[in-house]
C-alpha positions in Angstrom: -25.8 -8.3 0.5 -28.1 -5.8 2.2 -31.3 -8.1 1.7 -29.3 -10.9 3.5 -28.0 -8.8 6.4 -31.5 -8.3 8.0 -32.3 -12.1 8.0 -28.9 -12.7 9.7 -29.5 -10.0 12.1 -33.1 -11.5 13.1 -31.2 -15.2 13.3 -28.8 -13.6 15.8 -31.6 -12.3 17.9 -33.4 -15.5 18.1 -30.4 -17.5 19.1 -29.8 -14.6 21.7 -33.4 -15.2 22.9 -33.0 -19.1 22.8 -30.0 -18.8 25.0 -31.7 -16.5 27.4 -34.2 -19.2 28.2 -31.3 -21.4 29.8 -30.3 -19.1 32.6 -34.1 -18.7 33.3 -34.5 -22.3 33.7 -31.4 -22.5 35.9 -32.6 -19.7 38.1 -36.2 -20.9 38.6 -35.1 -24.5 39.1 -32.8 -23.3 41.9 -35.2 -21.1 43.4 -37.8 -24.1 43.6 -35.1 -26.0 45.7 -34.8 -22.9 48.0 -38.2 -22.1 48.4 -41.8 -23.7 47.4 -42.6 -23.0 44.0 -45.8 -24.3 41.8 -45.0 -27.5 39.9 -45.5 -25.9 36.6 -43.1 -23.0 37.1 -40.5 -24.3 34.5 -43.0 -25.1 31.7 -43.7 -21.7 30.4 -40.0 -21.3 29.8 -39.9 -24.8 27.9 -43.0 -23.7 25.8 -41.5 -20.2 24.9 -38.0 -21.8 24.1 -39.7 -24.3 21.8 -41.8 -21.4 20.1 -38.3 -19.6 19.7 -37.0 -22.7 17.7 -40.2 -22.5 15.7 -39.4 -19.0 14.8 -35.9 -19.8 13.8 -37.0 -22.6 11.5 -39.6 -20.4 10.0 -36.9 -17.7 9.2 -34.6 -20.4 7.7 -37.2 -21.7 5.5 -38.0 -18.1 4.4 -34.5 -17.2 3.4 -33.6 -20.9 2.1 -33.7 -22.3 -1.7 -35.4 -25.4 -3.0 -35.8 -28.5 -0.8 -34.1 -26.4 2.1 -37.2 -24.5 2.5 -39.1 -27.8 2.6 -36.9 -29.2 5.1 -37.1 -26.2 7.7 -40.9 -26.0 7.4 -41.3 -29.7 8.0 -39.0 -29.1 11.0 -40.9 -26.1 12.3 -44.0 -28.6 12.1 -42.5 -31.2 14.2 -41.7 -28.4 16.8 -45.2 -27.2 16.9 -46.4 -30.7 17.5 -43.5 -30.8 20.3 -44.9 -27.4 21.7 -48.2 -28.8 21.7 -46.9 -32.2 23.8 -45.1 -29.3 26.0 -48.5 -27.9 26.9 -49.9 -31.3 27.4 -47.3 -32.4 29.7 -47.7 -29.1 31.6 -51.3 -29.9 32.2 -50.3 -33.7 33.2 -47.7 -32.4 35.7 -50.3 -29.9 37.7 -53.1 -32.7 37.4 -50.5 -35.6 39.0 -47.8 -33.4 40.8 -46.4 -36.4 42.7 -45.6 -38.6 39.7 -41.8 -38.6 38.7 -42.9 -38.0 35.2 -46.4 -37.3 34.6 -47.4 -38.0 30.9 -50.8 -38.9 29.5 -51.1 -40.9 26.3 -52.1 -38.1 24.3 -48.9 -36.0 25.3 -46.6 -39.4 24.7 -48.5 -39.3 21.2 -47.5 -35.6 20.8 -43.9 -36.2 21.6 -43.5 -39.4 19.5 -45.2 -37.6 16.6 -42.9 -34.7 16.8 -39.7 -37.1 16.7 -41.3 -38.8 14.0 -41.9 -35.9 12.0 -38.2 -34.6 12.5 -36.6 -38.1 11.4 -39.0 -37.7 8.3 -37.8 -34.3 7.5 -34.2 -35.7 7.6 -35.0 -38.7 5.8 -36.7 -36.9 2.8 -33.9 -34.3 2.5 -32.4 -35.1 -0.9 -28.7 -35.7 -1.0 -25.9 -35.1 -3.8 -26.8 -36.6 -7.2 -24.6 -39.8 -7.7 -24.0 -42.5 -10.0 -26.1 -45.9 -9.3 -22.5 -47.4 -8.2 -22.2 -44.6 -5.7 -25.6 -45.0 -4.5 -25.0 -48.7 -3.9 -22.0 -47.9 -2.0 -23.8 -45.3 0.0 -26.4 -47.8 1.0 -24.0 -50.1 2.4 -22.3 -47.4 4.4 -25.8 -46.4 5.7 -26.5 -49.9 6.7 -23.5 -50.1 8.6 -23.9 -47.0 10.4 -27.6 -48.2 10.9 -26.8 -51.5 12.2 -24.1 -50.2 14.5 -26.1 -47.3 15.8 -29.0 -49.5 16.6 -27.0 -52.0 18.7 -25.7 -48.9 20.8 -28.8 -47.4 21.2 -30.7 -50.8 22.2 -28.0 -51.4 24.7 -28.2 -47.7 26.0 -31.8 -48.1 26.3 -31.7 -51.3 28.0 -29.5 -49.9 30.8 -30.8 -46.5 31.0 -32.3 -45.6 34.2 -36.1 -45.1 33.9 -37.8 -42.8 36.6 -41.0 -45.1 36.3 -42.0 -48.7 36.9 -41.9 -51.0 33.8 -45.0 -50.5 31.6 -46.6 -48.6 29.1 -45.3 -45.3 30.3 -41.7 -46.8 30.6 -41.8 -48.2 27.2 -43.1 -44.9 25.6 -40.2 -43.0 27.4 -37.7 -45.3 25.9 -39.4 -45.1 22.3 -39.1 -41.3 22.5 -35.5 -41.3 23.6 -34.7 -43.9 20.9 -36.6 -41.6 18.3 -34.4 -38.7 19.2 -31.4 -40.6 19.0 -32.3 -42.0 15.7 -33.1 -38.4 14.4 -29.6 -37.5 15.3 -27.9 -40.5 13.7 -30.1 -39.6 10.4 -28.8 -36.0 10.8 -25.3 -37.2 10.8 -25.6 -39.7 8.1 -27.2 -36.9 5.9 -24.4 -34.4 6.6 -21.4 -36.9 6.6 -22.5 -39.4 4.0 -25.1 -38.5 1.5 -25.0 -34.7 1.9 -27.7 -32.4 2.9 -28.7 -31.1 -0.3 -29.7 -27.5 0.0 -29.3 -27.7 4.0 -26.1 -25.8 5.2 -24.0 -28.9 6.6 -22.8 -26.7 9.4 -26.5 -26.5 10.6 -26.9 -30.3 10.4 -23.7 -30.8 12.5 -25.0 -28.3 15.1 -28.3 -30.4 15.4 -26.6 -33.8 15.6 -25.9 -33.5 19.4 -29.5 -33.3 20.1 -29.4 -36.9 20.2 -27.8 -36.9 23.7 -31.0 -34.8 25.3 -33.1 -37.9 25.4 -30.8 -40.1 27.6 -30.1 -36.7 29.5 -33.6 -36.4 30.3 -33.9 -39.9 31.6 -30.9 -39.5 33.9 -32.1 -36.1 35.3 -35.6 -37.6 36.0 -34.0 -39.8 38.4 -31.9 -37.2 40.1 -34.7 -34.8 40.1 -37.2 -36.8 42.0 -36.9 -35.2 45.2 -38.0 -31.8 43.5 -41.4 -32.2 41.6 -40.9 -28.7 39.9 -37.8 -29.9 38.0 -39.5 -31.6 35.1 -36.7 -33.2 32.9 -38.4 -32.3 29.7 -38.8 -28.9 30.8 -34.9 -28.8 31.4 -33.5 -30.0 28.3 -36.0 -28.3 26.1 -34.3 -24.8 26.3 -31.1 -26.8 25.3 -32.7 -28.2 22.2 -33.7 -24.5 21.6 -30.0 -23.3 21.6 -29.0 -26.1 19.2 -31.9 -25.5 16.8 -31.8 -21.8 16.9 -28.0 -22.0 16.4 -28.7 -24.4 13.3 -31.0 -22.1 11.7 -28.5 -19.2 12.1 -26.0 -21.3 10.3 -28.5 -22.0 7.6 -29.4 -18.2 7.1 -25.7 -17.1 7.2 -25.1 -19.7 4.3 -27.7 -17.5 2.3 -29.8 -20.8 1.9 -27.3 -22.6 -0.5 -25.8 -25.2 1.6 -23.1 -27.5 0.1 -25.7 -28.5 -2.6 -25.1 -29.8 -6.0 -27.9 -29.9 -8.4 -29.8 -33.1 -8.5 -29.6 -33.7 -12.1 -25.5 -33.9 -11.7 -24.0 -37.3 -11.2 -21.2 -36.8 -8.6 -18.9 -39.8 -8.4 -16.3 -37.8 -5.8 -17.2 -38.1 -2.4 -16.2 -35.8 0.5 -12.9 -37.0 2.0 -14.6 -37.3 5.3 -17.5 -39.5 4.3 -15.8 -42.8 5.0 -15.2 -41.6 8.9 -18.8 -42.1 9.7 -19.1 -45.8 9.1 -15.7 -46.3 10.7 -16.3 -44.3 13.7 -19.6 -46.0 14.3 -18.1 -49.4 14.1 -15.6 -48.6 16.4 -18.0 -47.1 19.0 -20.0 -50.3 18.7 -16.8 -52.4 19.0 -16.1 -50.6 22.3 -19.7 -51.3 23.4 -19.4 -54.8 22.7 -16.3 -55.4 24.6 -17.4 -53.5 27.4 -20.7 -55.4 27.8 -18.6 -58.8 27.5 -16.2 -57.8 30.0 -19.3 -56.8 32.3 -21.4 -60.2 32.1 -18.6 -62.5 31.1 -20.4 -63.3 27.7 -22.1 -61.4 24.8 -25.8 -61.4 24.8 -27.5 -63.4 22.0 -29.1 -60.2 20.5 -26.0 -58.3 20.5 -23.9 -61.1 19.1 -26.4 -61.5 16.2 -26.2 -57.8 15.6 -22.4 -58.0 15.6 -22.4 -60.9 12.9 -24.6 -58.8 10.5 -22.4 -55.9 11.1 -19.4 -57.9 10.6 -20.9 -59.1 7.0 -21.7 -55.6 6.2 -18.1 -54.5 6.6 -16.7 -57.4 4.7 -19.2 -56.5 1.7 -18.5 -52.8 2.0 -14.4 -53.4 1.9 -14.8 -55.8 -1.0 -16.8 -53.2 -2.9 -14.0 -50.5 -1.8 -11.3 -52.8 -3.2 -13.2 -53.3 -6.4 -13.7 -49.6 -6.7 -9.6 -49.0 -6.1 -9.0 -51.5 -8.6 -11.1 -49.7 -11.1 -9.8 -46.3 -10.3 -6.3 -47.6 -10.6 -7.2 -48.9 -14.0 -8.9 -45.5 -14.8 -5.8 -43.5 -13.8 -3.4 -45.7 -15.7 -5.5 -44.8 -18.9 -5.1 -41.2 -17.8 -1.3 -41.7 -17.5 -1.2 -43.1 -21.1 -4.1 -41.2 -23.0 -4.5 -37.6 -23.8 -7.7 -36.1 -22.4 -8.2 -33.5 -25.1 -8.0 -35.5 -28.3 -8.4 -39.2 -26.4 -5.3 -40.1 -28.2 -2.3 -42.2 -26.7 0.0 -39.8 -25.3 4.0 -39.6 -25.5 4.5 -42.5 -22.9 2.3 -44.8 -24.5 3.8 -43.9 -27.9 7.5 -44.4 -26.8 6.5 -47.5 -24.8 5.1 -49.1 -28.0 8.0 -47.9 -30.2 10.5 -49.6 -27.7 8.5 -52.9 -27.9 8.4 -52.9 -31.8 10.8 -55.0 -34.2 11.2 -54.9 -38.0 10.9 -52.4 -40.2 9.1 -49.2 -38.8 8.2 -45.7 -40.1 7.8 -42.7 -37.5 6.6 -39.3 -38.2 6.2 -36.1 -36.1 4.1 -33.4 -37.7 3.6 -30.0 -35.9 1.0 -27.5 -36.6 2.2 -24.3 -38.2 1.6 -21.1 -36.1 -0.6 -22.7 -34.0 0.5 -20.6 -30.9 -0.4 -17.6 -32.9 -3.8 -18.9 -33.8 -4.5 -19.9 -30.2 -3.6 -16.5 -29.1 -5.8 -14.9 -31.8 -8.9 -17.2 -31.7 -8.9 -18.3 -27.9 -8.0 -21.4 -26.1 -11.6 -23.1 -26.7 -10.8 -22.6 -30.6 -7.3 -23.9 -30.1 -8.7 -27.0 -28.3 -11.1 -27.6 -31.2 -8.2 -27.2 -33.8 -6.3 -29.9 -31.9 -9.0 -32.4 -32.0 -9.8 -31.8 -35.6 -6.1 -32.1 -36.6 -6.0 -35.4 -34.4 -9.1 -36.6 -36.3 -7.6 -35.7 -39.8 -4.3 -37.2 -39.0 -6.0 -40.5 -38.1 -8.3 -40.9 -40.8 -5.0 -40.1 -43.1 -3.0 -43.2 -41.9 -5.7 -45.5 -41.3 -6.5 -47.7 -38.4 -3.5 -50.0 -38.5 -1.4 -47.2 -37.6 -0.8 -45.6 -34.1 -1.4 -42.0 -33.9 -0.5 -40.0 -30.6 -0.4 -36.7 -29.4 3.2 -36.0 -28.2 3.4 -32.4 -26.7 1.0 -29.4 -27.3 0.5 -29.2 -31.2 3.0 -32.0 -32.0 1.4 -35.2 -32.9 3.3 -38.5 -33.8 2.6 -41.4 -36.2 4.0 -45.0 -36.0 3.6 -47.4 -39.2 4.1 -51.1 -39.3 6.0 -52.3 -42.3 2.9 -53.7 -44.1 1.3 -50.1 -44.3 0.9 -48.5 -47.7 2.5 -45.5 -46.3 5.6 -47.1 -44.7 9.1 -46.3 -45.9 10.5 -43.4 -47.6 8.8 -40.0 -47.7 5.2 -41.3 -48.2 3.8 -41.0 -44.9 5.2 -37.2 -44.7 3.9 -36.3 -47.9 0.5 -37.7 -47.4 0.3 -35.8 -44.0 1.3 -32.5 -45.6 -1.3 -33.0 -48.2 -4.0 -33.9 -46.0 -3.8 -30.5 -44.3 -4.1 -28.5 -47.7 -7.9 -28.8 -47.0 -9.2 -26.3 -44.2 -10.3 -28.0 -40.9 -13.8 -27.5 -39.9 -13.6 -25.7 -36.4 -17.0 -24.7 -35.3 -18.9 -22.7 -38.0 -15.7 -21.8 -39.5 -13.0 -23.6 -41.9 -9.3 -22.9 -41.0 -6.6 -23.4 -43.3 -4.0 -25.0 -40.9 -0.7 -26.4 -42.5 1.7 -28.8 -40.8 5.5 -29.4 -41.0 6.6 -32.9 -40.9 9.8 -34.7 -40.0 10.0 -38.6 -40.8 12.3 -41.5 -40.1 12.4 -45.2 -40.9 14.6 -48.3 -39.7 14.5 -51.7 -38.5 15.5 -53.8 -35.5 18.0 -51.9 -33.3 17.3 -48.5 -34.5 13.5 -48.4 -34.1 13.7 -47.1 -30.4 15.7 -44.3 -31.8 13.1 -43.3 -34.4 11.2 -40.9 -32.7 14.5 -38.8 -31.7 15.4 -39.0 -35.5 11.9 -37.9 -36.6 12.0 -34.9 -34.2 15.5 -33.6 -35.7 13.9 -34.0 -39.3 10.9 -31.9 -37.9 13.4 -29.3 -36.6 15.4 -29.3 -39.8 12.1 -28.6 -41.9 11.1 -25.7 -39.5 14.3 -24.1 -40.0 13.2 -23.8 -43.9 10.1 -22.8 -43.5 6.4 -24.1 -42.8 4.2 -26.4 -44.8 7.0 -29.0 -45.8 8.3 -32.1 -44.7 11.9 -33.4 -44.2 13.3 -37.1 -43.9 16.0 -38.0 -41.6 19.5 -38.3 -42.7 22.8 -39.2 -41.2 23.7 -35.4 -41.6 21.2 -34.5 -39.4 22.7 -36.7 -36.6 26.1 -35.0 -36.9 24.5 -31.4 -37.0 22.6 -32.5 -33.6 25.7 -33.4 -32.1 27.6 -30.2 -33.3 24.4 -28.3 -32.0 24.7 -29.8 -28.7 28.6 -29.4 -28.5 28.3 -25.7 -29.5 25.6 -25.2 -27.1 27.7 -26.6 -24.1 30.7 -24.5 -25.3 28.4 -21.2 -25.5 27.4 -21.6 -22.0 31.1 -22.2 -20.8 31.9 -19.1 -22.9 29.3 -17.1 -21.2 30.7 -18.0 -17.9 34.4 -17.6 -18.9 33.6 -14.3 -20.4 34.7 -15.3 -24.0 32.3 -12.7 -25.6 33.1 -9.4 -27.0 31.1 -6.4 -28.3 32.0 -4.3 -31.4 30.2 -1.2 -32.8 29.2 -0.6 -36.2 28.9 3.1 -36.9 25.4 4.4 -38.4 26.3 7.9 -39.9 24.4 10.9 -41.0 24.3 11.8 -44.8 25.8 13.1 -46.8 29.0 13.9 -44.7 29.1 10.7 -43.1 29.0 12.1 -39.5 28.8 9.5 -36.8 25.4 9.4 -35.2 24.9 6.1 -33.5 26.3 2.8 -33.4 25.0 -0.8 -33.4 26.3 -3.3 -30.6 27.3 -6.6 -32.3 28.6 -9.5 -30.5 31.6 -11.7 -31.4 32.7 -14.8 -29.8 36.5 -15.7 -29.5 36.8 -19.1 -27.3 39.9 -19.3 -25.4 42.3 -21.5 -27.4 40.2 -21.7 -30.6 39.1 -19.9 -33.6 36.2 -17.2 -33.6 32.7 -18.5 -34.1 30.5 -16.8 -36.5 27.4 -15.1 -35.0 25.5 -16.6 -37.9 26.5 -20.1 -36.2 26.2 -19.6 -32.7 23.4 -17.2 -32.6 20.7 -19.7 -33.8 21.8 -22.2 -31.2 21.6 -19.8 -28.4 18.0 -19.0 -29.7 17.1 -22.9 -29.9 18.7 -23.4 -26.3 17.2 -20.4 -24.4 20.8 -19.3 -23.9 20.1 -16.2 -25.9 18.1 -14.7 -22.9 21.4 -14.7 -20.8 23.5 -13.6 -23.6 21.1 -10.9 -24.5 21.3 -9.6 -21.0 25.1 -9.6 -20.9 25.1 -7.6 -24.4 22.7 -4.8 -22.9 24.6 -4.4 -19.9 27.9 -4.3 -21.7 26.6 -1.8 -24.5 24.9 0.3 -21.9 28.3 0.5 -19.7 30.1 1.7 -23.0 27.6 3.9 -23.7 27.6 5.6 -20.2 31.4 6.1 -20.4 31.1 7.8 -23.8 28.4 10.0 -22.5 30.6 10.8 -19.5 33.5 11.6 -21.5 32.0 13.4 -24.7 28.5 14.7 -23.6 25.8 15.2 -26.1 28.3 14.3 -28.6 28.2 10.4 -27.5 26.3 8.3 -30.1 23.1 6.5 -29.5 23.6 2.7 -29.2 21.2 0.2 -30.9 21.0 -3.5 -29.3 19.3 -6.3 -31.2 16.7 -8.2 -29.2 15.8 -11.7 -30.4 12.4 -13.1 -30.5 13.1 -15.4 -27.6 13.8 -12.5 -25.4 10.7 -10.7 -26.6 8.8 -13.7 -25.0 10.3 -13.0 -21.7 8.1 -10.9 -19.4 11.0 -9.5 -17.5 12.6 -8.0 -20.2 11.1 -4.4 -19.7 12.2 -4.6 -16.1 15.6 -5.6 -17.1 15.9 -2.7 -19.6 14.5 -0.4 -17.3 17.1 -1.6 -14.3 20.1 -1.3 -16.7 19.1 2.4 -17.7 18.8 3.2 -14.2 22.1 1.7 -12.9 24.1 3.4 -15.8 22.1 6.7 -15.6 21.1 6.5 -19.3 18.4 8.6 -20.5 16.0 6.2 -22.4 16.2 8.3 -25.7 20.0 7.1 -25.8 19.0 3.6 -26.5 17.3 1.8 -29.4 16.4 -1.8 -29.3 16.2 -3.5 -32.8 13.7 -6.4 -33.4 12.6 -8.3 -36.6 9.4 -8.4 -38.2 9.0 -12.1 -37.6 9.5 -11.9 -33.9 6.2 -9.5 -33.6 4.1 -10.7 -36.5 2.0 -13.2 -34.6 1.3 -10.5 -31.9 0.5 -11.8 -28.4 3.2 -11.6 -25.7 5.9 -10.7 -28.0 4.0 -7.6 -29.0 2.9 -6.7 -25.6 6.6 -6.7 -24.6 7.6 -4.2 -27.3 5.1 -1.9 -26.4 6.3 -2.1 -22.5 9.6 -1.4 -23.9 8.4 1.6 -25.8 6.6 2.8 -22.8 9.9 3.2 -21.1 11.1 5.7 -23.6 13.5 3.6 -25.7 13.6 3.7 -29.4 12.3 0.6 -31.4 14.0 -0.2 -34.7 12.5 -2.8 -37.2 15.4 -4.3 -38.5 15.6 -6.1 -42.3 12.5 -3.8 -43.0 10.7 -5.2 -46.2 11.7 -8.7 -46.3 8.8 -9.8 -43.9 5.3 -10.8 -45.0 3.7 -8.1 -42.8 5.7 -4.8 -42.8 3.3 -2.3 -43.8 0.7 -3.9 -41.0 3.3 -4.0 -38.5 3.8 -0.1 -38.9 0.2 0.2 -37.6 0.5 -2.2 -34.5 4.0 -2.0 -33.4 5.3 1.2 -31.7 8.2 1.6 -34.1 10.4 4.7 -34.2 13.1 3.6 -36.8 13.1 1.6 -40.1 16.0 -0.4 -41.0 15.7 -1.0 -44.9 17.5 -4.4 -45.8 20.5 -4.8 -47.6 19.0 -6.5 -50.5 17.3 -3.4 -51.7 20.4 -1.2 -51.4 22.5 -3.6 -53.4 20.0 -3.0 -56.2 20.3 0.8 -56.4 21.5 2.1 -59.6 20.3 -1.2 -61.4 17.2 0.2 -62.8 14.3 2.4 -62.0 12.1 -0.6 -60.4 14.9 -1.0 -57.7 15.3 2.8 -57.0 11.4 2.8 -56.8 11.3 0.4 -54.2 14.1 2.2 -52.0 12.3 5.4 -52.6 8.9 4.2 -51.6 10.4 2.7 -48.2 12.0 6.2 -47.6 8.8 7.7 -48.3 6.7 5.7 -45.9 9.2 6.3 -43.1 9.1 9.8 -43.8 5.2 10.3 -43.8 4.9 8.4 -40.8 7.6 10.5 -38.8 10.0 7.5 -38.4 13.7 7.5 -39.1 15.1 5.3 -42.0 18.5 3.7 -42.1 19.8 2.2 -45.1 21.6 -1.0 -44.4 24.8 -2.5 -46.2 26.0 0.7 -48.0 29.2 -0.3 -49.7 29.9 2.3 -52.3 30.0 6.0 -52.5 27.6 6.0 -55.2 25.0 4.2 -53.2 25.5 6.8 -50.3 25.1 9.5 -52.9 22.0 7.9 -54.6 20.4 7.2 -51.1 20.7 10.8 -50.2 19.0 11.9 -53.5 16.0 9.5 -52.6 15.5 10.9 -49.2 17.5 8.9 -46.7 19.4 10.6 -44.1 21.0 7.6 -42.2 23.2 4.9 -43.6 25.4 2.2 -42.1 27.8 -0.3 -43.9 31.4 -1.1 -44.6 31.6 1.9 -46.9 31.6 4.0 -43.8 33.2 1.9 -41.3 33.3 -2.0 -40.2 32.4 -2.7 -36.6 35.0 -1.4 -34.2 35.8 -1.9 -30.6 34.7 0.5 -27.9 37.9 2.2 -27.6 37.9 2.6 -31.4 34.9 4.6 -31.1 36.0 6.3 -28.4 39.1 7.5 -30.4 37.0 8.5 -33.4 34.8 10.7 -31.3 37.9 12.4 -29.8 39.2 12.8 -33.4 36.1 14.7 -34.4 35.7 16.8 -31.2 
């Protein structure tokens, strides 16, 4: 930034200098009207203004890049020639002070050369890279603008007043004016249509009004005839300097980058404002033709011929636009029916095809096992490559006569006609599961990615429903585990209906307050003193029988209702805990609240817990949140949430410890404070040395790591005694107490006070 500030400051000073020549011109011009002044009085100012413009261009060339530097150097060269022409006309004015416009052939040639060099600099400025179709379209647009501008400029030059009689000088003046206007049109075309390459678009827009200075000079020449010192060229050159230096300042401020796109990149997308330039030029031309027709009563032959050419160009261009729109519509239709990542048909295409099927059809839906964990661990790029390789593996497995689609995320669908060798039964699902027993080549690695598959088969009127049935079968297979398959059965439909009904009743139950909390004590061994309680939810539908948590908790998980239910459980448990603390002080038990895997994926959970603790004035140490090993095994967002919860100061208990596949690893990565040893290990106590060795090892691990170990499912005094001998200090189970309502916990605390 520091290296750029100096050129920007210098460019600003140059603009200030250029703007200073304008009032100087005005003062000297007015002075010459009041008193007698030399006829050359304005020419030094005009010459200095051109030199100021040259300085601005050279500064822009020094700070620009690539073709931008070349453009500004070329423009500086054109201005140098213009400065020479200014000197020449100054001498011509001194030699012929009585002429309205004193211009020798040499001066005229210098002016014309300056204009020609400026036009060439603009024409040779590369635009954005584009495909050949886009270049053809651009060519037609440029042709439309060129013809339209040409008609306007020719008519304008024809009616423009010339301060000298017709002859060589008049022709030269008209040519110079036409050249300046052409340069302005080229600038507009470059910035508005083809792009300015490495030149700032703002700079080119600032330059475009220079096209009006030529006609302005011709008009001023007629107006200023009574005052010989008011040479029109000397009057407009300071205006040109202001435009040029402002453009160079815009270039320097853009850091020389402009709106460029690298030349080797083909760009099909055009700026939204591109199409306006041809339409504006056609509109201006139409207005001019109408004005001429109304004035003369007819349209001159030259203008009529030009208008016919313009109409033909517009018709061809519109035809090309309609063709391009048709191609774009086709491309958008393809994008709406195909997946960009795998190039497979998407779900819409798949379902449309399925609805059009008749006869026997087989559909399978396969899901990549643990893909979310893989994507989080290896990154999105690797995840995308896994999906591409999986799509290719599925397509190779089922062959070309099948339709394979990417339905959603890491879920793929396969549709087979009746004649396919894998159609019917479980052959398709078995083939897909078997195909993924071999690793997938992803980059330089081979990754073992398994799939779980659900399939369904049918004919005629049931075909449109096969996708739903296959997805039901997939969900049933996923509930059992990974790397397996399930075929649709009528029982799955009944189960799905029951699931839907239960989900609706669950939502109503939440709204009607049909849920209750009970608390199972966690005691301290060997005396069985109440230490803490675990909050357990119960559902008693109004007018119905109680629903087991084993039935409604999975439904709440799958539907997402567990988030709302979990928030209610946390709020209610903390309300009861605060009441116990108010009545019993430090003797009040800690509370444990179960948190599901779905809740851990909610980034708002830590804020919710903090809010509830604050609202009930509960110290964080009074609350423990129980999670399962499987909920945090994959790491990612769930583990981040657990760490955020531990950061609040609440305890973290690992429930059913020992039953997962990565328990010991989790103890290193998850901020656990309590291990709840699964009931299956407790049931086998006193059955032999192997079972006791496992229970003792788990207690030893907890003790070594400074964690609290809680034995779950204790049902006999013998189990309690043996657990104490093995080092356990906390336990829970029916031997000590069944889950109790909050008021019974309160009564128990009063009884032991």
